[in-house]
N, C-alpha and C positions, 0 to 999 in steps of 0.2 A: 503493499500500499504507500509505503513511504517513497519507494522509487517512482511508482506511479505519478505523486503528486509532486516531486520533484520536475519530472520530464512536464508535467503539466505546466509548472511555474517557469520551466526553461522556455516552453513554447510561447507564454504569455510574455515573457522579458522579449523574445525576437518578435513580437507581433508589435509590443508596445514601443521598442527602439525603432523599430521600421517606420511607425507611425510618428514618432517623434521628429526623424530625421525627414520625412517625406511633408509632413504639413506642421509642426510645430514649431521648430527651430526657423523656418523658413517665414512665417507669421508673426514673430516676435517683434519687427522692426514696424509691421503695419499695426499691430496692436498699439504701439506707442503712438504712432500719429493718431488713431482713431481716438485714443484716450484724451489727446489735447483738443480734438476737434468736437468730442460731445461732452467731455467733461462728466459732470454729473445726470446729465439728462437722459442717456441710455447707454447700456453696456455696449462696447465695441463688437459691430457686426461680425468680426472675424473670429470672435469666440465662439458664438453662436454656431457658425459654420464650422468650427474646429468639433464642437460638441455633437452636430449632427453627424459628421463624418466618424468621430469615435464610436457612438451609439449604434451606427449601420454596422460598423465593424464587429460588435460585441464587446468592444473596449471600454466598459462601462460599470460606474460602481464596482468596483474592484476590492474595496474594503469588506466592513461589515461581516465580521466572523461569526460563527453560530448562527446564521440566520438564513432561511430560504429566499430572501429577498435581494441578499448580496450574491456574491460569486462563488461562497464557498470555501474563500481561502483562510487560512489560520493568519494570526499575527506575525508570525515567522514565515508563513509563504508569502506575505503581502509587501513585506520590509524590503525587497530587493526591487519589488516593483514600484513601491512609492520613492525610494531613492533615484531610481530612474526619471521619475515623475519632477524630483525635487531639481533636476536640472535646468530646469526652464521655469520662469516666474508664471507663465500662463499652461504650462501642461498640466497640474493638479486639476484646475476648471474643465479643462478641456475633455478629461475624462470622467467628470464629475466627481472627484475626490479629493475637493478643497477644503480647508477650514474658513469658517467655522461650522458649515455645512455636514461636513462628515461626523463631527461631535454630538451636532444636534439630531442628526438623522439616527445615530446610535442610541441617544437618550430616547427618542421617541419610540424606536424598536422595542428597547428594553422596559422602558417605564409607563408608555403610552397606552390609552385605551384604544379600543377598534375605532372610535367615533375621531379620535385624534388623529390615529393613524390614517385614515382615509382623507381627512382635511388637510393634514400639512406633510406628513412623511411621504405619502405616495406622490404630490407634487415635485418635491424636493427631490426623490428617487429619479423622478422623470426629468429633472433638470428646468422644469418651467417656472421655478421662481428660487429665491435665496432665502437666507435666514440669518440671525444673529445671537448672540450669547450676552445677555446683561447682566454682569457680575459686579466689575470693578465700579469704585466710586471716588468722586474727587476729594471728598471732605473726611473721610478715613483713609487708614493704611489696610487696603484691601488684601495686602499678602496674608492677612489675619482675616478670614473671611467671617469670624465671629464679630468682626467690627461693623458689618453691614448695617444700613440705617434705614434702607428703602423700606417702606411697609406694605406688607400684604395683610388686609385687615377684611373680615367677614363683613357683608354689607348686604343685607337683605338675600335674595338667592344667587348672590354671587360674592364677587371679592373686589376691592378698590384697592389700588396701587397708587401708592404716592411716594417719589423721590426722585434722585438722580443719579444718572451712570455716565461714564466716560470711556473713553478709549474701547467703544463697542464696536468692534470690527465687523463691517458689512453692513452695519444700518443705514449707512449712506446710499446704498446701491439701489437703484431705481426698481431692481426686481426683489428687494427684501420685502417680503410679506410676513413674515411672523419673527417674533422675539420669544426667546426663553429667559424669563426676569427671576432672580435669586432676590428674595427679600424676607422680613421677618413677619411672621405669624402670631409668634407668641414670645415676646421678650421675658418674660418670667420662667420660660422653662429651661431645661438644662441648656449649655450654652451651645452644643452641637444639635440641640433639638429645635432651636428657635425659628431657623430658616426653612423656607418653602420655595418651590419652583412653579412656576406659572406661565402659561402661553399667552402672549399677547400681540394679538394682530397689529400690523403697523400703522393701518388706518382706523384704529380705535379712537374716539376723540379723546383729547388730553395726551396724547403721545406726541411730543414734539422735538423733532433734531435741533438742537441747537447750534451745534457748529461741528466741522469736521476737526479733530485735533491732529494737528500737523506733527510727523514723526521725522527728524532732522531735517523740518523745512519743507517736506512733501505732503500733500494732501491726500496720496494714494486713492484719487477717483479712478474709477467710479464706484470701488469699495469703501475705502475709507475707514476711519476709526472715529465714531463719531461721540458727540455728549448728547445724552438723551434726556428728556425731563419727562417724568410721569404725574402729571397734574390731575389725581384723582380719578385715575383712568377704571372704569368699569368692566369687568370681564364676568362672565358666567361661571358659576362654580365648578362646572364640567371642564375648566381649563387649566384647574388644577394637576399637577402631574404627581402621580404615584399617592399623596397623602400630606396633610400639615405636619410641619417639622423633619420632613424627610428630604430636605434640599442638600444637607450635606452627604447623603447618601447617595442622591442623583451624582452630585459633583464628583464624587470619587470614581464612580462608573464611568462618567464622562470624561474626566480630565486624563485618566490611564491613556486610554486610546489616542486622544487628542496630543498628549505630549509625546509619546512615541511615534507618532505621525510626523510631528515637526521634526525630531530627531533623524528620522528615515530620510526626509527631504535635504536636511541640513548636510548630510554625508553627501548625497548627491550633487548638492550645489559645491561642495569643497570639493570634490572631483573635477568640476567645469571648471573651477577657479583654477587647480593645479594645472589642468591641461592648456588653458588659456595661459598660463605664466610660461609652462615649457615651451610652448609655439612661439611665442614673444622672445625669450632670451636666446633661441635658437639662431633667430633672423636679425636680431639686434645686434649693432657692432659700436663699442665705446672705446677711445683711445687705443683703437688697432686690433679688439680682441673680441669676439663674441663674448656676451652676456653670460652664455652657458659655461663659459671656461673659467669664471670667477669663482673662487672657492665660496664666497659667502651665497652666492646664487645657488650652487650646489648643494650647500647646507640647506639651505630653504626647503629646495626640491625634496630632499630625503627627510627631513623633518617631517615635512607635509604629506609624504607618502606613510611614513610609520605612522603617523599621528591619526590619519583618516582610516588605516586599516585596524589599529587599535580601536576606535570610535565604533567601526562597523561592528567588530565582534561583541563589544559590548551592547550594543543595539539588539543584534540578533540573540544575544543571551538574555536580554530584559524580555524581549519578543517571546522567545522559547518559555521562559518561564510564566507569562501572561496566561500562554495555552495550557499550560499543565497545572499551576495553581489557581489562576486568577488575578486580577487587578490589584485586589488589596493585598494580598499576600507577596506579589509582586513589585510593592510599592517602593522599597529602597533600592531595587535595579532601574525602576522608570526614575526615580530621582536623580539616580547616577548620570544616565545618560543624558537627563533633561541639563545638567550642570556640565558634561563633556562636550555635547555636541554643539550646541551654539559656540561655545570658547572657542572650540576646534575650527570653526568655518570663520568665525571672525579672523583667527589667526591666520589661517591659508589665504583667505582674501587679502588681509593687509600685505601679507608677502608679494602677492601677485601683485597689487596695486604699487608696492616699491618698486618692484620688477619695471613697472610700465612707466614709471615717472609720472608726468603731470596727466599722461592720458589715463593714467588709473583712476582718479578720480572725477573724469570727464563723464557724459553721457554716452562714449563712442565704444564703453565695453559695459558687462553686466557687472565688473566687480564692484563698482562704489555701492550699488543696490545689494549687491551679496552682502557685503560688510555691514550696511543699514539693518537688512533684514536679519543676520545673526546678532546683531547687537540688540536687535528689540526683540528678540526671542528670548535673551537673558532676564526680560523681564515677563513676558508673556506666560501664562499656566503655572505660575509661580517664580520669582526671584531665585537665583543662585543660592542665596542666604538660607532661605526658607528650606530648599531642598538639601542643602550640606546639614542644616539641622535635622531635617528628617532622617538623614542616612544616620547621623552621630547617635541619635536616639535609638534608632532602631539595632544601632551596634552595640550599644552600654548595655540594651536589654538582655543582649545573649550573655551578660557576664555578670547577672545578678546573683548575689548570693541569697 
């Protein structure tokens, strides 16, 4: 069975690689042009064309393990595919495997009612809508989710949501139709039982997108990272996910796959940065010698190769643990890769930038965007410090007397 699954993944890798070469990489420049043209008004048409091609070829929803709605791949099987998609900023969406939709789809699949799945999961799986996950807040240290102040209060036959969120990725997309919002239903309960999650359609009265939060000066249209205000937003009781006080339980189920997907993509992006660097230094001559002959450049290349391979093995180990013992029991391994992968990609991108000189920080390569993305992911889904604290806590617990 294992060998059959391996051969299946190898075939998928070949197909995804061919699709990337034939369709995705050639579309990157046009995608950027269309983003400039349309801004926040609509998604670049080229991405919808890529999605239609990928879906027609059966290269669609490759994630979602343990579900008949997905491709039937384990986390370990999905890892090399996700890594390959990570080499292009537009590839994950082309295959309908991009954040935050993947995490939200897993939440709906695992915890949603049949009605919630029909209304929101099915169009997300079809790629006809997009979604966002509203957790981080401007007024509290959101790395500690118990600080969350947004209220989800029972009101008549439904709930009333009141609060403010920011850096809500995807909420600026004109195709975003649904938010998963985390807030407090019972501030007097146990600190990990105060929070709940609820589905809030974007067109609900009281939902207001305040502004895009710029990341290193970029607004990242049409997806964006938005500040969103919830002013007495009324939603039906049927929009609550799983039950009151179960927000942390859902978050743990959602963030494990979300974190490892980020890390898989970062490995792929690191590979692309290294390849770009190698091509550059072989063709560039300074002071009468190719850059590739310089010891410092060779050391950067060697260190990058070593570090990428080390990180990949750690990611594969974490994915294997998630498959075998579940997300909760693999939380130390997940936290470890969440620290390692973004820092790795940031270093590799930085070395490649240095080898390119001024061109490395320009729009003419993917390197500046790669560095910014890696630096940003050191915050997304929990900062490095929180993950290191979790790892140390779990490690110390092994040695209690």
